Structure formats: structure tokens, C-alpha cells
N, CA, C and O atoms as a GROMACS GRO file, in nm:
protein
  256
    1MET      N    1   0.710  33.046   8.227
    1MET     CA    2   0.821  33.082   8.313
    1MET      C    3   0.947  33.097   8.227
    1MET      O    4   0.978  33.012   8.143
    2ASN      N    5   1.017  33.207   8.249
    2ASN     CA    6   1.135  33.228   8.166
    2ASN      C    7   1.253  33.144   8.216
    2ASN      O    8   1.249  33.084   8.323
    3LYS      N    9   1.356  33.144   8.136
    3LYS     CA   10   1.472  33.059   8.162
    3LYS      C   11   1.543  33.097   8.292
    3LYS      O   12   1.585  33.010   8.368
    4ARG      N   13   1.556  33.226   8.318
    4ARG     CA   14   1.628  33.271   8.437
    4ARG      C   15   1.559  33.229   8.566
    4ARG      O   16   1.625  33.187   8.661
    5LYS      N   17   1.427  33.239   8.570
    5LYS     CA   18   1.353  33.198   8.689
    5LYS      C   19   1.365  33.048   8.714
    5LYS      O   20   1.380  33.004   8.828
    6ARG      N   21   1.360  32.972   8.607
    6ARG     CA   22   1.369  32.826   8.620
    6ARG      C   23   1.506  32.784   8.675
    6ARG      O   24   1.515  32.701   8.765
    7VAL      N   25   1.611  32.843   8.619
    7VAL     CA   26   1.746  32.810   8.664
    7VAL      C   27   1.767  32.855   8.809
    7VAL      O   28   1.830  32.785   8.888
    8THR      N   29   1.713  32.972   8.843
    8THR     CA   30   1.725  33.022   8.980
    8THR      C   31   1.657  32.929   9.078
    8THR      O   32   1.712  32.898   9.184
    9ARG      N   33   1.538  32.883   9.045
    9ARG     CA   34   1.465  32.792   9.135
    9ARG      C   35   1.537  32.659   9.151
    9ARG      O   36   1.541  32.604   9.261
   10VAL      N   37   1.593  32.608   9.044
   10VAL     CA   38   1.665  32.481   9.052
   10VAL      C   39   1.789  32.496   9.140
   10VAL      O   40   1.817  32.410   9.224
   11LEU      N   41   1.863  32.604   9.121
   11LEU     CA   42   1.984  32.624   9.201
   11LEU      C   43   1.952  32.649   9.348
   11LEU      O   44   2.025  32.601   9.435
   12ILE      N   45   1.847  32.722   9.376
   12ILE     CA   46   1.807  32.742   9.516
   12ILE      C   47   1.764  32.610   9.578
   12ILE      O   48   1.794  32.583   9.694
   13GLY      N   49   1.694  32.528   9.502
   13GLY     CA   50   1.657  32.394   9.550
   13GLY      C   51   1.779  32.309   9.580
   13GLY      O   52   1.782  32.238   9.680
   14LEU      N   53   1.880  32.316   9.493
   14LEU     CA   54   2.005  32.242   9.517
   14LEU      C   55   2.076  32.291   9.642
   14LEU      O   56   2.132  32.211   9.717
   15VAL      N   57   2.075  32.421   9.665
   15VAL     CA   58   2.138  32.476   9.785
   15VAL      C   59   2.067  32.424   9.910
   15VAL      O   60   2.132  32.385  10.006
   16ILE      N   61   1.935  32.425   9.909
   16ILE     CA   62   1.859  32.379  10.025
   16ILE      C   63   1.882  32.230  10.050
   16ILE      O   64   1.906  32.189  10.164
   17ILE      N   65   1.877  32.150   9.946
   17ILE     CA   66   1.898  32.005   9.960
   17ILE      C   67   2.039  31.975  10.010
   17ILE      O   68   2.058  31.890  10.097
   18THR      N   69   2.138  32.044   9.954
   18THR     CA   70   2.277  32.022   9.994
   18THR      C   71   2.300  32.063  10.139
   18THR      O   72   2.368  31.994  10.214
   19THR      N   73   2.242  32.176  10.178
   19THR     CA   74   2.257  32.222  10.316
   19THR      C   75   2.194  32.124  10.414
   19THR      O   76   2.254  32.091  10.516
   20LEU      N   77   2.073  32.079  10.384
   20LEU     CA   78   2.006  31.983  10.472
   20LEU      C   79   2.084  31.852  10.482
   20LEU      O   80   2.100  31.797  10.590
   21ALA      N   81   2.132  31.803  10.370
   21ALA     CA   82   2.207  31.678  10.370
   21ALA      C   83   2.338  31.693  10.448
   21ALA      O   84   2.378  31.601  10.519
   22THR      N   85   2.403  31.806  10.434
   22THR     CA   86   2.528  31.830  10.507
   22THR      C   87   2.504  31.835  10.657
   22THR      O   88   2.580  31.775  10.733
   23VAL      N   89   2.400  31.904  10.699
   23VAL     CA   90   2.370  31.914  10.842
   23VAL      C   91   2.334  31.777  10.899
   23VAL      O   92   2.380  31.742  11.008
   24ILE      N   93   2.252  31.702  10.828
   24ILE     CA   94   2.212  31.569  10.876
   24ILE      C   95   2.333  31.477  10.886
   24ILE      O   96   2.350  31.407  10.986
   25LEU      N   97   2.417  31.476  10.784
   25LEU     CA   98   2.537  31.392  10.788
   25LEU      C   99   2.634  31.436  10.896
   25LEU      O  100   2.698  31.353  10.960
   26TYR      N  101   2.646  31.566  10.918
   26TYR     CA  102   2.737  31.614  11.022
   26TYR      C  103   2.693  31.563  11.159
   26TYR      O  104   2.775  31.510  11.235
   27PHE      N  105   2.565  31.578  11.191
   27PHE     CA  106   2.519  31.534  11.322
   27PHE      C  107   2.515  31.382  11.335
   27PHE      O  108   2.524  31.329  11.446
   28THR      N  109   2.502  31.312  11.224
   28THR     CA  110   2.504  31.165  11.227
   28THR      C  111   2.646  31.114  11.251
   28THR      O  112   2.665  31.020  11.328
   29LEU      N  113   2.744  31.173  11.187
   29LEU     CA  114   2.881  31.125  11.196
   29LEU      C  115   2.962  31.186  11.310
   29LEU      O  116   3.072  31.140  11.338
   30ARG      N  117   2.911  31.287  11.374
   30ARG     CA  118   2.986  31.360  11.475
   30ARG      C  119   3.030  31.273  11.592
   30ARG      O  120   3.141  31.289  11.642
   31GLY      N  121   2.946  31.181  11.636
   31GLY     CA  122   2.980  31.098  11.751
   31GLY      C  123   3.085  30.993  11.723
   31GLY      O  124   3.174  30.972  11.805
   32GLU      N  125   3.075  30.927  11.609
   32GLU     CA  126   3.166  30.817  11.577
   32GLU      C  127   3.298  30.865  11.519
   32GLU      O  128   3.405  30.826  11.566
   33LYS      N  129   3.290  30.948  11.417
   33LYS     CA  130   3.410  30.992  11.347
   33LYS      C  131   3.406  31.145  11.330
   33LYS      O  132   3.355  31.195  11.231
   34PRO      N  133   3.459  31.216  11.427
   34PRO     CA  134   3.450  31.363  11.419
   34PRO      C  135   3.528  31.422  11.300
   34PRO      O  136   3.487  31.524  11.245
   35TRP      N  137   3.637  31.360  11.261
   35TRP     CA  138   3.714  31.411  11.147
   35TRP      C  139   3.636  31.397  11.018
   35TRP      O  140   3.644  31.484  10.931
   36LEU      N  141   3.560  31.287  11.004
   36LEU     CA  142   3.480  31.267  10.884
   36LEU      C  143   3.362  31.363  10.881
   36LEU      O  144   3.323  31.412  10.775
   37ALA      N  145   3.305  31.390  10.998
   37ALA     CA  146   3.195  31.486  11.005
   37ALA      C  147   3.242  31.627  10.965
   37ALA      O  148   3.173  31.699  10.894
   38PHE      N  149   3.361  31.664  11.011
   38PHE     CA  150   3.417  31.794  10.974
   38PHE      C  151   3.446  31.800  10.824
   38PHE      O  152   3.420  31.902  10.760
   39TYR      N  153   3.498  31.693  10.769
   39TYR     CA  154   3.528  31.686  10.626
   39TYR      C  155   3.400  31.700  10.543
   39TYR      O  156   3.397  31.775  10.445
   40VAL      N  157   3.295  31.629  10.582
   40VAL     CA  158   3.168  31.636  10.510
   40VAL      C  159   3.110  31.777  10.520
   40VAL      O  160   3.058  31.829  10.421
   41ALA      N  161   3.120  31.840  10.637
   41ALA     CA  162   3.068  31.976  10.654
   41ALA      C  163   3.145  32.075  10.566
   41ALA      O  164   3.086  32.165  10.506
   42CYS      N  165   3.277  32.058  10.559
   42CYS     CA  166   3.357  32.148  10.474
   42CYS      C  167   3.324  32.129  10.327
   42CYS      O  168   3.311  32.227  10.253
   43CYS      N  169   3.312  32.005  10.284
   43CYS     CA  170   3.278  31.978  10.143
   43CYS      C  171   3.140  32.034  10.108
   43CYS      O  172   3.121  32.091  10.001
   44GLY      N  173   3.045  32.016  10.198
   44GLY     CA  174   2.911  32.070  10.175
   44GLY      C  175   2.911  32.221  10.168
   44GLY      O  176   2.840  32.281  10.087
   45GLY      N  177   2.991  32.284  10.255
   45GLY     CA  178   3.000  32.430  10.254
   45GLY      C  179   3.061  32.483  10.126
   45GLY      O  180   3.015  32.583  10.071
   46VAL      N  181   3.164  32.416  10.078
   46VAL     CA  182   3.227  32.458   9.952
   46VAL      C  183   3.129  32.441   9.836
   46VAL      O  184   3.122  32.527   9.748
   47LEU      N  185   3.056  32.331   9.835
   47LEU     CA  186   2.958  32.308   9.728
   47LEU      C  187   2.848  32.413   9.730
   47LEU      O  188   2.809  32.463   9.624
   48VAL      N  189   2.797  32.447   9.848
   48VAL     CA  190   2.694  32.549   9.858
   48VAL      C  191   2.748  32.685   9.813
   48VAL      O  192   2.680  32.759   9.743
   49PHE      N  193   2.871  32.716   9.853
   49PHE     CA  194   2.932  32.842   9.810
   49PHE      C  195   2.945  32.849   9.658
   49PHE      O  196   2.918  32.953   9.598
   50ASN      N  197   2.986  32.740   9.596
   50ASN     CA  198   3.000  32.737   9.450
   50ASN      C  199   2.865  32.752   9.381
   50ASN      O  200   2.855  32.822   9.280
   51ILE      N  201   2.763  32.688   9.433
   51ILE     CA  202   2.630  32.700   9.372
   51ILE      C  203   2.578  32.844   9.387
   51ILE      O  204   2.520  32.898   9.293
   52LEU      N  205   2.600  32.905   9.503
   52LEU     CA  206   2.557  33.044   9.522
   52LEU      C  207   2.634  33.139   9.431
   52LEU      O  208   2.577  33.236   9.380
   53ALA      N  209   2.762  33.114   9.411
   53ALA     CA  210   2.840  33.198   9.319
   53ALA      C  211   2.788  33.183   9.177
   53ALA      O  212   2.777  33.282   9.105
   54SER      N  213   2.758  33.061   9.136
   54SER     CA  214   2.704  33.042   9.001
   54SER      C  215   2.565  33.105   8.988
   54SER      O  216   2.530  33.156   8.882
   55LEU      N  217   2.488  33.101   9.095
   55LEU     CA  218   2.356  33.165   9.094
   55LEU      C  219   2.371  33.316   9.073
   55LEU      O  220   2.297  33.375   8.994
   56PHE      N  221   2.465  33.376   9.142
   56PHE     CA  222   2.490  33.519   9.125
   56PHE      C  223   2.533  33.552   8.982
   56PHE      O  224   2.483  33.647   8.922
   57LEU      N  225   2.625  33.473   8.929
   57LEU     CA  226   2.675  33.500   8.793
   57LEU      C  227   2.568  33.476   8.688
   57LEU      O  228   2.560  33.549   8.589
   58ILE      N  229   2.485  33.374   8.708
   58ILE     CA  230   2.377  33.348   8.611
   58ILE      C  231   2.277  33.462   8.612
   58ILE      O  232   2.235  33.509   8.506
   59ASN      N  233   2.238  33.506   8.731
   59ASN     CA  234   2.141  33.616   8.739
   59ASN      C  235   2.197  33.745   8.679
   59ASN      O  236   2.123  33.827   8.626
   60LYS      N  237   2.328  33.761   8.689
   60LYS     CA  238   2.390  33.882   8.636
   60LYS      C  239   2.402  33.878   8.484
   60LYS      O  240   2.390  33.982   8.419
   61ASN      N  241   2.425  33.762   8.427
   61ASN     CA  242   2.459  33.754   8.285
   61ASN      C  243   2.350  33.701   8.192
   61ASN      O  244   2.359  33.720   8.071
   62VAL      N  245   2.248  33.636   8.244
   62VAL     CA  246   2.142  33.584   8.158
   62VAL      C  247   2.048  33.697   8.120
   62VAL      O  248   2.007  33.776   8.206
   63LYS      N  249   2.015  33.705   7.995
   63LYS     CA  250   1.924  33.811   7.948
   63LYS      C  251   1.784  33.787   8.000
   63LYS      O  252   1.740  33.673   8.017
   64ARG      N  253   1.716  33.893   8.024
   64ARG     CA  254   1.580  33.883   8.079
   64ARG      C  255   1.484  33.848   7.974
   64ARG      O  256   1.364  33.836   8.001
   0.00000   0.00000   0.00000
């Protein structure tokens, strides 16, 4: 497996794990502390966006 495929799979795995953790924490915290649930959802969204941006840039710039 080449380097680009390995990095792509790791980053996609991180996106999936982060998204699942964000959704679970949002629904867990929503009843007790809605402001904290919103904060966690925003932080998770920003993290997923950054990982997807890095995935795009890596795929564009890493040699095949």
C-alpha cells in the first residue's frame, strides 16, 4: 500500500471517529447542559472540517 492511500485511510477513520464521538456527546449532554452540547458540537465540526481540508491538500500534493 502506498503512502497516500495509508494517510487517506487514517484521516477518513479519524473523521468517522470524531463525527461519531461528537454526535454521541451532543445527545448525551443536550438534556443537562445545552450550552456545553452546542460547544462540543461546534468543536467537533471544526475538527472534522480541518481534517477534511488536510485530506484534500494531502491528496493534491503527495506524489503518487
